N, C-alpha and C positions, 0 to 999 in steps of 0.2 A: 504494500500500500504506500501511497505517497503521504508526506506529512499532512497535507490538507485533507486527504480522505480519512486519515485516522482521527483528526480533530473533529471533523464534521460528524463522523459516526458516534463519537463519544457524546457530543452535544445532543444527539438524537437517541441516546440510550441504546444504540446498536453496538455490536461487538466487533472491535477492530482486531487486527493481528496482534497488536500490543497498544498500550497507551502512548500518547505523544510524549516526546522529550523536549519540553520547552521551558524557558525562563520567560514568564509573561512580561516582566519589566527588566530583565537582565540584571545588571549589577550597578552599584554606585560608581561614579567616575573615580572616587578615591580607592575603591576596591580594585578597579581595573588598573589604576596607576601602581598600586602596591604589587599586583601580580607581575607587572612588567619589570619590577626590581627583583622578582623571585624566579625568573626564568621564562615568563611568557614573552614571546617575540615583541619587542617594542613597536614594530611596524604594523602589528595586527590592528585592524579595526574590529568593530563588534561582530560583523558577519564572519570574518576570518577566525575570530576567537570561538564563535559558536561551532564552526566546522572543526576547529582544533579539539574542542571538548566532545564533539560528536552529538551536539544538540541541534534540534530543528528550529526553523526560523518562523517567528511570528512577527509580521510587520504591522506597524500602526500608522495609518494615514489619517490626517485630521482635517476638520473643517471648523477650527476654532475661530471665533469672531475676532477681527482685528480692531482694537480700540484706538481711535484716532488720537493724535496729540491733543493734550488739554493744557490750559494755561495755569490753573491754580495748583498748589501743592497738594499732595495726598491723592486720594482716589478720585476718579473723574466725575462721579455723580454724587451730588449733595441734595439735589431736589429736582423737581420736574423740569425746571429751566435748563439745568445742566444736561439732562437726558435728551431733551429736544435739540439742544445744540449739537450734541454728539451725533444724533440721527441726521441732522442737516449736513454734517461733515462726513457722512458716508459710513456710519457705524455698521450698517447692514449691506454694504456693497458685496458684489459677487466675487470679489478678488480671491477670497479664501476658497470659495466653491470652485472657481476656475482652477486654482492650484490643485485641489483635491482631484478633480476630473483629469487633469494633465498627468499627475503622478500615477493615478489608477490606470490610465491608458498606457503609460510607459511600461508598467509591470503586468499588464493584463495577460500576456501570453505565458509568462512564467507562473502567474497565479493559476491560470487554467491548466497548466501542466502539473500543478500540485506541488510546486517547489517550496511553497510557503503558505502559511495560514494568514488571512487578512482580517485585521481588526480595524474598524473605523471609529475614530474619536469624535464625539459630539459634546459640546458644553451642555450641562444639565441645568435644571431649574432652581437648584440651590447654589451650585457652583458659580454660574454666570453672574447673577446679581451680586454675589460677593466680590467678584472681580471689579464690578462697577462701584459699589458702595465702600468696600473695605470690610474687614471681618466684623468689627464691633458695630459699625453703622448699619451693616446688613441685618443684624439681629434687631436693631431698633426699627428698621424699615417695615417690618411686619406690622408694627403698631403706628408708626409715624407717617408712613407713606404706603398704605396698603394698595391704593389704586395704582400708584406708580409701579409698585412691585409686580402687580398683575399685568400691567401694560408691558413691562420689560419681558416677562415670561411669555406673554402672547406673541410679542415680536420675535423672541427667540424660537418659539415653536414654528413660526412661519419660516424663519431662516433655515432651521434644521430640516424642515420638510422640503424646501427648495434644494438643499444640499443632497438629500437622499434621492430625490427624483433625478437630479443631474447625474449622480453617481450611478444609479441603476441603469442609466442609458449606456454606460460604459462597461461596468463589471458589478458582480454581486459579491459583497464581502461575506466572510464566514460568520461574523457576528458584529454587532454594533455595541460599543462600550460607551455608556453615557457617564461623563465625569461628574461626580457629585461631592464626595468627601463630606457627608453630612452626619457622621457618627464619630464618637471618640471612645475612650476605653470604658466609659460608663453608659454607653448607649447613644441614641439619636440626639442631635443637637437641637431638634425642634419637636414639638408635640404632634400627635396624630391629627389634631384639629387644624394646626397650621399646615401640615402636609396636605390634608384633604382640601383645604381652601386655596392654597397658594401654589401647589405643585401638581397635584393629581389632575386637575382639568387639562393641563398642558401635556402631561404624559399621555392622557387619553386622546389627545389630538395627534400626537407624534407617533406613538407606537403602532397604531393600525397602518400607518403609512410605511413603517419599517417592515411590517409583517406581510405586506402585499406580495413580497417575493420569498416568503418563508425564511427570512433572515432572523437569526436569534438576537435577542436584545438583553444585555446585562448591564448592571450598574457597577461603576468603579467607586467604592467608598471604603476608606480606611475605618478603623475603630470597630466597635462591637455593633454589628447590624442585626443581631439575632431578633430583637423585638420588632424590628422594622420590616421583616420579611413579609408578613401578611399585608402590610401597606403596599409593598412593591408588587406583590401578586395581584392585588386588587386593580392595578392600573395596567396589567399586562406584561410587566417585567418578569423575565424568565430565570434570572440568575444574578450572581454577584461575585465579585472578587475585590481585594486579595485575601480576605478572611484571616485576619491577623491573630495568631494564637496569643501573643502577649497582651492583646486587648480583651482577651477573655472569650474569643470565638472558638467554639467546639464544633468542628465540621461533622463529627460522628453524631452528635446530638441533632444538628440541623438535618442530616440525612434521615434520621428516624422520624423527625417531626414533619419533614417536607420531602417525601421520596422522589418527587419529580423536579425538584429545584436544582438548577444548574449552578455549579460552583467551579471556581478556578483559584488556585493558590493554596493556602492552608498549611503548607509545610513550615514549621516553626524555624525561622532563620536564626533564632538565638542559639540553637544547638549546633550550628555549622562550624563554630569556632572551638567546639569541644572534641570529644573522642569519636572514633568510628562507631563504637558501641552506642553512644548517645544518638548519633545520626541514624543508626539502624533502628533504635527504639522508636524514633519519630516516624520512620517509614512504617514500622509495624503498627503504630497507633492509627495511621491514616489508611492502612491497607484495606480494611473493610469498605471504606468509602471509595477507594480506587476500584474495587471490584464491583461496586454497586451501579456503575454507569453514571453518565451525566456529570462527571467530575474530572477536571483537568488538573493533575497534581503539579504544583510549582511552588517555589519559595513564596512565603506570604508577604512579600514585598521585595524590594531589591536586596541582593546579597550584600551585607554590610562589610566595611573595610577591616573588621576584626578577623575576617575569614582569610586565612592564608591560601596561597595557590595550592599547596599540598592538600589542605583540608577540602578545598573545593573539588579537587580531583577525586578525593574519597567520596564526597557527596555525589558526584556524577557517576562514579562506579556503582554506588548503591542505587541511585536513581535508575540506571539501566537494568539493574537486577530486578527491581520491584515493578517496573512497568510491564515486565513479562509475566508477573504473578496475577 
């Protein structure tokens, strides 16, 4: 099977010849730089390094909105006037969509050959307003500027739909990843009531457009997302990543509670700087989920710089062993 075929079969709860061997977000730049002092060829780029380790490629192409230059300090939106000014200056221009279409066209043949799996990045309805308001101001905006927040997310839904339609004319990704980061280690950063009012209506506009071509849609959110899963399912989201163990996420528990929920990540990166036995125990912990289908095993975020090149080689050796199980 090709890497793409394996990945797609897992997302559809079908049985591949083995599970995919991917790093969904590869490693930190500091990690990469460390390895180049420990024997990794300094001339290697990420693709060459993946080949060196024997890992498969997961490419990420995005249609992230480009925020025009703004005059005042801090984040670009403080009120309705700022937002309207940004819109007049081309906030929702098609430039990012055109770039997405161009790069998808460039790699279309290789993707169709199955050489890599394709993830498409879209800004989400929690993530994107935070880019405009700033972190603290975004939280206040639910109460201080509710109509503006809804307008922003309505405009974002329109933009993302345009991006999906343009992309689908060229190539079909293997899944869409919507960037959100709306949880931390104690759970969601917003209530279900706020989710239902300010995010859910726009997911319900966007996700049917994504699924017209049977493309899977997952959320990218750090932190403990466990209590949020029913919210996501209610709007048509099919899965989540990276499932951070140190934030309290238990993928074994999630699989029992939600047998059809898609997951990617989940391998505790904190054990990778320890012993081979520790790394093997972590694979044993997640093995039942690996065998259950609908789960792409991968580090639960980027491999940190505490992990030596030698330890990473041990991790990859075990990874190759366990994807066969």
